[in-house]
N, C-alpha and C positions, 0 to 999 in steps of 0.2 A: 214409293219410298224415296225415289230420286229427288222428288220435289220437296221433301221434308229434310233433306240432308244438305250439307255444305252451304249453310246460310251465311257464314262469315267469310271475310276476305283477309288475306295477309295484311293489307294496309289497315283495314278496320281493327284487326286485333292489335296491331302495333300502336294505333292512335287511341285506343280505348282508355279512358281515364276516369269515367264515372263509376263509383263503387256499385257493385251489383253483379248480376249474372247475365252473360251473353250466350244464347243458345245457338249452337251450330246445327242441331238436329240429331236425331237418333240417340239421344242421351248425352251427347258431348256438350260440355259447358265450359266457358271461360269465366273464371271467377276473378273479379277485380276488387281489391280491398281498399280501405280508406287511405292507406299509405301509398297506393298506386301499384302494389305488387300484384302480379297476375299468375294464375295457375290453372291447370286443366282438371276437370272433374268428369267422371262418367256416372250419370244418374240412372238408376233403374228401380223398378218396383217388383215385388213378388208377394205372394200370399202364404201365410203360415196356416197350417191346418188347425181347426178348432181344438181347444183343450178338452172340452166336454161335448158330448153329443147334443146337437141342437143349436150350438153356437155357430156364429158366422165366422168364416175364415178371416184372419187378421191381415190387413193390408200393410206392407212394410215398404218404406222408401229408403234407399241407401245411396251413398255417394262414395265412389272410389277415386282416390287421387291418382292422376296420371303424370304428374310432374309439373315444375314451374315453367312459365314462359319468360324469356325466349329460349331457355335451355331445351325445352321441348317445343318444336315448331308446330304450326297449325297442321301441316301435312303429317307430322309424326303423331300428333294427338289423334287425328282421324284414323290412322292405321291402328293405334291402340284401341280406340273405341270400336272399330270394325272387328278386331279380334275378340273383344268381349261380347259383342253381339252374336258372333258365331258360336262362342262358348255357351251362351244362354240358349241359342237355337239347338245346341246338341244336348240340352237337358240340364245344364248347370244353372240352377235358379239364382244362386248367390255367389258371384265370382269372388267376393272378399273371403267368405268362408272356405271356398274351394282353394284359394291361394294359401290360406293359413294351413289347411290340411296338407297341401303339397310341401310347404316349408317344413312341417313337422315330420313328414315322411322322409324328406331329403336329409333332415338332421338325424333321423333314426338310422338311415343307411350309412351316413357319414360316421356315426358312432360305431357302427358295426364293421367299419373298415379299419379296425385296430389289430395290429399283429400281436402275436403271443409275446414276442420279445419287448414290445413297447408297453405292454400292460404291467410288466413286473415292477418297474420302478414306482409308479403311483400306488400299486397295491402294497408294496413293502413299506412305503412311507407311512401308510396308515397302520399296517400290521405291526410294525416295530414298537408302537406305543404300548402293545400288550405284552411285550417280552420282558422278562425279569432281568436277563442279561442281554441287552439289546444288540451290542456288536457281535457277540459270539453266536447268538441264536440267528441273527439276521444273516451272518455269513453261512451258516448251515443251510438255511432256506434257499439262499441264492445259489449255493452249489447244487442243490436239488433241481432248481429251475434251469440252471445251465446244462446239467446232464440231460434232462428231458428235452431241453431246447435243441439238442442235436437233431431231433426229429421234428419238433413242433415249431421252431422259429421260422420255418418257411411258410407258415400258414397264418391267415387271419383267425381271430378267435371264433368267428361264426362258422369257420370251415372245419374246426377240430372235432373229430369223432372219437368215440370210445376205442375203436380199433387203432387210431393213431396214438392214443395214450398208452395202450398196451404195447405197441411197438417201441415207444419211448423208454419203457422201463424193463423190457424183456432181457436186456443185457445183464441186469442185476437181479432178476427175479429168482433165479435158482441159487446163485452164489452168494448174494447179499440180500437175503429176504427182508430183513428189518429195514435196510436202506431203501429197498423198493417200496415197501409199505409206507415208509415216511414220505417218500417222494409222491406217492399217490395221494396221501393225506394233504400235502402242501399244494399239489395241483388242484385238488378238489376245493380247497379254500380259495385259491386264486380264481377259479372259474365261477364259484358261487358269488364272489365279490363282483366279478365282471357282469354276471347276470343281473345282480342288484343295481349295478351302475348302468344297465341297458347297453353294455358294450357287446353283448352277444344275445341272440334270441333264445337259444336252446338251454335246457338244464345242463348242469355240470356233466361233462363227458368223463369225469374222473371219479365218479361215485363208485366206491368199492362194493358195498353191499347191494346186491340186486342188480348190478350192472357189470363191473369189471370182473367180479368173482365168477361170472358166467362165461367170461372170455379167456381168463388166464388159466394156464394149466395148473392142476392140483399140486400142492406141495406137502411134503411130510414135515410137520413142524418139529424142529429140533431146538430144545432149550439149551442155551449156552450160558456159561458163567464166566465172570471176570477171573483171570488168573490170580490165585491167592496162595499164600504160604500155609503150610501145615501149622496148626496152632502150637505144636511143640517147638517149632522153629522161631516163634515170635520173640522169645527173650534174646536170642542171638541177633535177630534183626534189630531189635531195639538197642542193643549194645553198639552195633555198627552205626546206627542212626545218631546216637548221642555222641559218638566220636566225630561225627561230621560237623564241620564248622561253617558250612554253607548256609546262607540266609533261609533257604527253603526247608532246612531241617526242622525248625521249630514248628511250623504248621503241620509238617508231616507227623511229628511226634504227637501233636495234639489230636490229629485225626485218629491215630492208633489208640490213644488213651481213651477217647470218647466214643469210638465206633460210629462216628458220623460221616456224612458224605463230604467229598472234597470241597464242593462249591459252598456248602454251608459253613465250613471253617474259613475259607479264604475271604468270604464276604462278611465275616462276623465283626460287628462294631462293639465297642465297649458297653454300650447301653443295654446289650442283651445279657451281660454278665453281672451276676450278683455274688461277689466274693464272700460276703458275710453269710448269705444263705447257702453258699456252695452250689449254685445252680446256674446253668446257661439256658435262658428262655428263648427258644427260636420261634419267631412269629410265623403264622400260617403261610404268609405270602413268600417265605423263603424255604418252605418245606416242599419236597417233591409231591407229597400227597395233598398239599394245601391245608394241612391241619397243624396247629401249633404243637410244639413238643418241648418238654423240659428235660434237660440232660443233667444228671447229678455229676458234680465235679469231685474227683478224687484229690487227695493231697498232692499227688504228683502233677495233676492237671493244673491245680491252683498255683503251685510253685512255678510251673512253666509260664503261666500267664503273667505272674509278677516279674518274671525275668525279661519280659519284652520291653524294648525301648519305648513303646507307646504307653507303658504303664505310668511313667513320669512321676515318680515319688508318690505313688498311691493316689494320684489325681489325674487319671486319664480323661481325655476328652470323650464324652459319650458317643459322639458321632465318628470318632476316629476308628479305623480298622485296627483290630488287635495285632494281626500279623502283617507286617509290611517289609518291603525291601529296605536296604540302607538309605535309599533316596526318598523313602516315604511312600513309594508306589505300592499297589496291591500285588500279591502273587497270583500266578495263573497256573492252572492244572498242568499245562505243558512243561512248566519249569520243574514241577514235582516229579513228573515222569522222567525228565532228563536226569535228575539227581539219582533216581533209582539205578540208572545205567552208568553214569559217569563217576559218581562218588561212591555208590554202594556196590557197584560191580555186577548188577543183575542184567541179564540179557533182555533184548526187546521181546515183550510178550510173556516173559517168565513170571512176572508179578506186577500188579498194579496197586495204586493207592486205594482204589475203590475195593479191591479184593481184601483189604485189611478188615473190612466189615464181616466178610465171610470167615476170616480167621477167628474173629471174636465170637461169631455165632457158633462155630464148631467147638470152640473152647467151652462155651456155655453148655452145649449139649454134653460134652465130656464131664461137666460138673453136675449133670443130671438136673439142670435148672428147668423148671416147668416151661412148657412150650410157649405159652402166651407171654410170660415174663421175658423169656429170651428174645422173642420177636419184638417186644416193646423196647428192649434195650437198643435195638438198631432201627427203631422207628418204623417197624412193620406192624400192621394190624391185620391179622388174617381172619377176623370174625366176619360173618356174612353181613353184607351191607344193610340188610333189612333189620338186623338186630343190634348192630354195633352203635355205640355212642362214644366216639373217641374223645378222651379227655387228655389234655396236655400232660397231666400228672399221672397218667395211667401207670400203675405199679411203680411209682417213683420211690416209695419206701423200700420196696424189694430190690429195685435196681441200684440203690445207693451203695449198699455193701458189696454188691457184685462188681461195680466199677472200681471200687477200692481194691478188691481181690484181684481183678484183672491187672491193675497197675502194679500190684506187688508181684504178680506172676511175670509180667514183662521185665521186671527188675531182677528176676531170679538168676540170670546168667552172671551178671556182676563181674564181668571180666573185660580186659582190654583186647580189642581186635584191631589188627592192622587193616585199614581200608584199601581196597584195590583201586588204583587210579585216582586216589584222593587228590582234591585240588584245594588250594588255600582260598 
């Protein structure tokens, strides 16, 4: 082997000018181009196994670049060629394919060196696109990740186990069951995304069914309801509310009159309102259940709509929100909750705007309204999923007089009430 190696000299390499290949031996070649540029190659041969039985092995010749001359000297090129010959002697028949595999493995390892805390931002950037109320929902998800991060932030994604996830939510598992389950759901979404992005090799360690439910202690499920007023107290509440001059009073009144959810009213544009037909058509994408719903509008509800600044002489902009602040901004649920306390005098947790739907529902029960019609009035559909075909106009004709009667009942107190802590 010694006689077939080291055929070139440093001086010969430096002076080489004729285009072509100069062989140093052992597969090392100096390539000279027509422009005079020089570079090192390592040439080797190997056989591919036959594709079908009886065929001869296919002989393959490949050339691996070792770098340009003079950046890579003759001595350095010989060292690189020697390393490749040793690699082939160890059983690696194709150094180029071997190097590519090593790069892929190195990239895989690098991807898996991502910490829990570093994965949240890119995940949320993608996830926020699916949120209906991006800022509010994103803030809720990020709070969940921050709470779990008190345990998980110290780890890389590939290190996180189901036991670690359990530890991260145990502080809320018994006292705040729904919050704990929401956190598990969000962690599961994060880890499934990370697995799809090849940031972690294992399946999601936050899968509840069949995994965490085997590790977490059992709970006694307790159904809770939003604080609500007795239906008999609603006329007095409405009298207080109508005496309030705060900007949030109008959407609050509309929520009570229609029995709809807070966010459905606060994000309601004029294009959903048909005053002539006396109907509010809520599209599926704005409904909690993802199904379109038509709300019959009572005379009181229509009068309230026409009293809004956004009505603009019966020519409202279809894209404009119906209920806005004096500056034209949208209202938020927190402002409505604040008015319940500061302007109407209710204590924290004593009553909620969402609870107004419960007040309507119990009033409907007291009027002996058929169950399905009453549920439809608050956009609930309790039929079995295999048999129901929810229509947006379900029981619309039956609901129309009910909403008119509800509005008349709310107006039955008809008296002046002094508001506690009222503010101008």
